[in-house]
C-alpha angles and dihedrals in degrees: 000000000000127000095256093053091049091049091051091048091052091047091051094049094042095049092043091052090045090054091050093052094040097051093042088055093044089052093050096043105035109016104038096017126230094257092055092042091052091047090053091052092047092050089053093054111107095185126055095209095105115072113241090230090061091049091051092047092048093048092051095045093045093049094051092044088055092047097050093035091053092052092047091049092052091049094040094234127152088352103171091050093044091051091054094045092048091047091053089047091053090050089053091049092048091049091048095050092044091051092050095046126003093213112042136155112271095194094108099042105035098063091049091048093050093048092046093049089049091054092045094054096045117092111263090219090065092061095089097163101064133099087240090062094047097046106029104038 
C-alpha cells in the first residue's frame, strides 16, 4: 500500500470517527438536552452508591469531550492528545454502562473503540491530510 492510499484511509477513519463523536454529542447536548440525558442515566442506576452530582458532572464533561473531540478529529488537530482524551472518555463510558447494567449492548461503544485504537496505533506521520500535518510538520 502506498503512502497516499494510507493517508486517505486514515483521513476516512478519522473523519468518520469524528462524525460519530460529534453527532452523538450534538444529540445529547442540543437535541435531547443534557438535563434529560442525565435524568435518563440517573433513572437507569440500580444502585444509589454513586452521588447524582457526580453522574451529572460526568455526563456534562463526557458530552463536551465528545463534541470538541469530534471537531478536532474531523479537522485533524491535536490528534495524539485527542486520541488519549477520547480513549479515557470511552473508558469512563464503559465503566458507567457496566456499573448500571453488567450485560449491556456494545453496539454504540465497540465501533468507536475499534476505530480509535486503529488511529492510535497508526503512525501520526502517515496522516498527511490533517491540520496537524500542515502546521506542525
